[in-house]
C-alpha positions in Angstrom: 0.0 0.0 0.0 1.4 3.3 -1.1 -0.1 6.7 -0.5 0.6 9.1 -3.4 0.3 12.9 -3.4 -1.3 15.3 -5.9 -2.8 12.7 -8.2 -5.2 13.6 -11.1 -8.5 11.8 -10.8 -9.3 12.1 -14.5 -8.6 8.4 -15.2 -10.8 7.5 -12.2 -14.1 9.2 -13.1 -16.2 8.6 -16.2 -16.9 12.3 -16.6 -13.2 12.7 -17.2 -12.9 15.7 -14.9 -9.3 16.7 -14.1 -9.7 17.2 -10.4 -6.6 16.5 -8.2 -6.5 14.5 -5.0 -4.2 15.7 -2.4 -3.6 12.1 -1.3 -4.5 8.9 -3.2 -4.2 5.2 -2.5 -5.5 2.1 -4.4 -6.3 -0.9 -2.2 -6.6 -4.5 -3.5 -6.8 -6.5 -0.3 -9.1 -6.4 2.7 -6.0 -6.0 5.0 -4.8 -3.0 3.1 -8.3 -1.4 3.2 -8.6 -1.9 7.0 -5.1 -0.5 7.4 -5.7 2.6 5.4 -9.0 3.6 7.0 -7.4 3.2 10.4 -4.7 5.7 9.5 -4.6 8.9 11.6 -4.5 12.3 9.9 -6.5 11.2 6.9 -10.0 11.6 8.2 -11.2 13.6 5.2 -11.7 10.7 2.8 -13.4 10.0 -0.5 -14.2 6.4 -1.4 -13.8 5.8 -5.1 -15.0 2.8 -7.1 -15.6 2.9 -10.8 -16.2 6.7 -10.7 -19.3 6.4 -12.8 -21.9 8.1 -10.6 -20.1 11.2 -9.5 -19.3 14.7 -10.6 -16.1 16.2 -9.3 -16.5 20.0 -9.0 -13.2 20.8 -7.3 -9.9 19.3 -6.2 -10.2 17.0 -3.2 -8.2 18.2 -0.2 -8.0 14.8 1.5 -7.4 11.1 0.9 -9.0 9.3 -2.0 -9.3 5.6 -1.4 -9.7 3.6 -4.7 -11.4 0.3 -4.0 -9.7 -2.3 -6.3 -10.8 -5.6 -4.7 -11.2 -8.3 -7.3 -12.7 -11.7 -7.6 -15.9 -13.6 -8.6 -16.9 -17.0 -7.2 -19.9 -19.3 -6.6 -20.5 -19.8 -2.9 -23.5 -22.1 -3.1 -26.1 -23.4 -5.6 -29.1 -25.6 -5.9 -30.9 -27.0 -9.0 -32.6 -23.7 -9.7 -30.5 -21.0 -8.1 -26.9 -20.0 -7.7 -25.3 -17.6 -5.2 -22.4 -15.6 -6.6 -20.1 -13.4 -4.6 -18.3 -10.5 -6.5 -15.7 -8.3 -5.0 -16.4 -4.5 -4.9 -13.7 -3.6 -7.5 -15.1 -5.8 -10.2 -16.4 -3.9 -13.2 -20.2 -4.2 -13.3 -20.6 -4.9 -17.0 -17.8 -7.5 -16.9 -19.6 -9.2 -14.0 -22.8 -9.2 -16.0 -21.0 -10.8 -18.9 -19.5 -13.4 -16.6 -23.0 -14.3 -15.4 -24.4 -14.6 -18.9 -21.5 -16.7 -20.0 -22.3 -19.1 -17.2 -26.1 -18.9 -18.0 -26.9 -17.3 -14.7 -30.0 -15.1 -15.1 -31.3 -12.0 -13.5 -28.8 -9.2 -14.4 -29.1 -9.3 -18.2 -31.3 -6.1 -18.3 -28.5 -4.4 -16.4 -25.9 -4.9 -19.1 -23.5 -2.0 -20.0 -24.3 0.0 -16.9 -21.1 1.8 -16.0 -19.4 1.5 -12.6 -18.2 -1.3 -10.3 -20.0 -4.0 -8.3 -19.3 -2.3 -4.9 -21.3 0.9 -5.8 -24.3 -0.9 -7.3 -26.2 -1.4 -4.0 -25.7 2.2 -3.0 -27.6 3.5 -6.0 -29.8 0.4 -6.4 -28.9 0.5 -10.0 -31.6 -0.3 -12.5 -32.6 -0.4 -16.1 -35.4 -1.7 -18.3 -37.7 -2.9 -15.6 -35.0 -4.5 -13.4 -33.3 -3.2 -10.3 -30.3 -4.5 -8.3 -32.6 -5.3 -5.3 -34.3 -8.0 -7.5 -31.1 -10.1 -7.4 -29.4 -8.8 -4.3 -28.9 -11.3 -1.5 -26.5 -9.4 0.8 -23.3 -7.4 0.9 -20.3 -7.1 3.2 -19.1 -3.7 4.3 -16.4 -2.3 6.6 -17.4 0.2 9.2 -15.2 3.3 9.1 -15.9 3.7 12.8 -14.5 0.5 14.2 -13.0 -1.1 11.0 -15.1 -4.3 11.5 -16.9 -6.1 8.7 -20.6 -6.3 8.8 -23.2 -8.0 6.6 -26.3 -6.2 5.2 -29.2 -8.3 3.9 -31.7 -7.2 1.2 -34.1 -6.1 3.9 -31.4 -4.2 5.8 -30.6 -2.0 2.8 -34.0 -0.3 2.6 -33.8 -0.3 -1.2 -35.9 2.3 -3.1 -35.8 4.0 -6.5 -32.1 4.8 -7.0 -31.8 4.7 -3.2 -30.6 2.6 -0.3 -29.5 2.8 3.3 -26.0 3.7 2.0 -27.4 7.0 0.6 -29.4 7.7 3.8 -28.6 6.9 7.4 -25.5 4.8 6.6 -24.0 7.3 4.2 -20.3 7.6 4.7 -20.3 5.1 7.5 -19.5 2.0 5.5 -17.3 0.8 2.6 -18.9 -2.0 0.6 -16.3 -4.7 -0.1 -18.4 -7.5 -1.7 -21.9 -8.3 -2.9 -23.7 -11.7 -3.0 -26.3 -12.2 -5.8 -29.1 -14.8 -6.1 -29.3 -15.7 -9.7 -31.4 -18.3 -11.7 -29.8 -21.4 -13.3 -32.9 -22.4 -15.3 -36.4 -21.2 -16.0 -35.1 -17.7 -16.3 -37.6 -14.9 -15.8 -37.1 -12.6 -18.8 -38.1 -8.9 -18.5 -38.6 -7.8 -22.1 -41.8 -5.7 -21.9 -40.0 -2.5 -20.7 -38.8 0.2 -23.2 -37.8 -1.0 -26.6 -36.4 -4.4 -25.8 -39.1 -6.3 -27.7 -38.6 -4.1 -30.8 -34.8 -4.7 -30.6 -35.3 -8.5 -30.3 -37.6 -8.4 -33.3 -34.9 -6.4 -35.3 -32.4 -9.1 -34.2 -34.9 -11.7 -35.6 -35.0 -13.4 -32.2 -38.1 -15.6 -31.9 -37.3 -17.3 -28.6 -35.5 -14.8 -26.3 -32.7 -16.0 -23.9 -30.8 -14.1 -21.3 -28.0 -13.8 -23.8 -30.2 -12.2 -26.5 -31.9 -9.9 -24.0 -28.4 -8.7 -22.9 -27.4 -8.2 -26.6 -30.6 -6.2 -27.1 -30.0 -4.0 -24.1 -26.4 -3.4 -25.1 -27.6 -2.4 -28.6 -30.2 0.0 -27.3 -27.8 1.6 -24.8 -25.0 2.0 -27.4 -27.5 3.6 -29.8 -28.4 6.5 -27.5 -25.8 6.7 -24.7 -22.3 8.0 -25.3 -19.3 5.8 -24.5 -17.5 7.4 -21.5 -14.2 6.4 -23.1 -15.0 8.7 -26.0 -17.2 11.4 -24.4 -17.0 12.0 -20.6 -20.4 11.4 -18.9 -21.9 9.6 -15.9 -24.9 8.1 -17.7 -28.2 9.4 -16.5 -27.6 12.6 -14.6 -31.1 12.9 -13.3 -33.7 10.6 -11.6 -37.1 10.1 -13.2 -39.4 12.1 -10.9 -42.4 10.4 -9.3 -45.4 12.7 -8.9 -49.0 12.4 -7.7 -51.3 11.0 -10.4 -53.6 14.1 -9.8 -50.7 16.4 -10.8 -50.0 14.2 -13.9 -53.6 14.4 -14.9 -53.5 18.2 -14.8 -50.3 18.3 -16.8 -51.8 15.9 -19.4 -54.4 18.5 -20.2 -51.8 20.9 -21.5 -49.1 18.4 -22.6 -51.1 15.7 -24.5 -48.2 13.4 -25.2 -46.5 13.5 -21.8 -45.4 9.9 -21.1 -45.6 8.1 -17.7 -45.2 4.8 -16.0 -47.5 3.8 -13.1 -45.9 3.4 -9.7 -49.0 2.7 -7.7 -52.7 3.9 -7.7 -51.7 7.4 -6.6 -48.3 8.0 -8.2 -46.7 7.9 -11.7 -43.1 8.2 -12.9 -42.4 10.7 -15.6 -39.3 10.4 -17.8 -36.9 13.2 -16.9 -35.4 12.9 -20.3 -38.7 13.8 -21.9 -39.2 16.8 -19.6 -35.7 18.1 -20.4 -36.2 17.6 -24.1 -39.3 19.7 -24.0 -37.3 22.6 -22.5 -35.0 22.6 -25.5 -31.8 21.4 -23.8 -31.4 18.2 -25.7 -28.2 18.5 -27.9 -27.4 21.9 -26.5 -23.7 22.6 -26.3 -21.9 25.2 -24.2 -18.3 25.3 -25.4 -16.7 22.0 -24.1 -19.8 20.6 -22.3 -23.5 20.2 -22.8 -26.4 17.9 -23.1 -26.1 14.8 -25.3 -27.9 15.0 -28.6 -29.5 11.5 -28.4 -30.4 11.4 -24.7 -31.4 14.5 -22.8 -30.7 12.7 -19.4 -27.0 12.7 -20.1 -24.8 15.7 -19.5 -21.4 15.4 -21.3 -17.9 16.6 -21.0 -16.6 17.0 -24.6 -13.1 18.0 -23.6 -11.5 19.3 -20.4 -14.7 20.8 -19.0 -14.8 21.9 -15.4 -17.1 20.0 -13.1 -18.5 23.3 -11.7 -19.7 24.3 -15.2 -21.5 21.0 -15.6 -23.1 21.4 -12.2 -24.3 24.9 -13.1 -25.8 23.5 -16.3 -27.6 20.8 -14.3 -29.1 23.5 -11.9 -30.3 25.6 -14.9 -32.0 22.5 -16.4 -33.7 21.8 -13.0 -34.9 25.4 -12.7 -36.3 25.4 -16.2 -38.1 22.1 -15.9 -39.7 23.3 -12.6 -40.7 26.6 -14.2 -42.5 24.9 -17.1 -43.8 21.7 -15.5 -43.8 22.4 -11.7 -41.8 19.2 -11.3 -38.6 19.0 -9.4 -36.0 16.7 -11.0 -33.2 15.4 -8.7 -29.6 14.7 -9.6 -28.8 11.0 -9.7 -25.1 11.5 -9.5 -23.1 12.4 -6.4 -21.8 15.9 -6.5 -18.4 16.2 -4.9 
């Protein structure tokens, strides 16, 4: 374990923001992680995984701990299910591909989501009708208070829409080190009715969908409308889809006839934030070296060497404009640092 000084975080965040960490360390063993969080004089810490769900708005005057724990293994299985343990530093999409290669079902709709396994429970990542909580069994996390490892079950995590205990009362108190997933070995339950998956499968001439073909369809859809962070800096969806009262939606529908929605329950509906932003005219709008992606209004992009503070100000302008027109508050999905 070696603590380095004045390290650029540009390679460690998908937005490609060139913020500098005063101190930086990458850990690849549990012993090293426990050792570094016990160090005195480094209480100002930032835990960094895949760097996919964050916007760095300034240099970090503290210690950045890069979680680089690796490994995927089967811990138990039955005829129908398998329990797979993945270390926090594993790339999420690579983990999904590993599952699909082994014909383990449940995560195929979550293909190509950026980030690492360790941060997936924090956000309760989701896409195309599936959320992490649907396959999450438990996770192990180290307490930054006493350096001991604890286990959190699905129920312990209080999962919600892009939310969990790790974004609420446990925020900053734990570092997730591994996650256990419960996946299917046969009789896979396919989720193909959300979004355009069915259309993509038809275009692929797939008559009998499998978890492999569903994953391919999701990848094709995402690649068609989302920029590759390796080419254009971004964090994927910048905003959450707002959930509003059905009565409010019904009133909006009187003036906006084509406003889309997805039912949450009898009293609430989810409105696509991308549609709201697109109606305000921000889709494809560019401000020098940053802006809004031209194919997906949910995605803010860094074309080249943009400052995180500029992208943050753009996000606030979008929020104010959406609220002024629709009286709907849209919340940032990314962590602002």
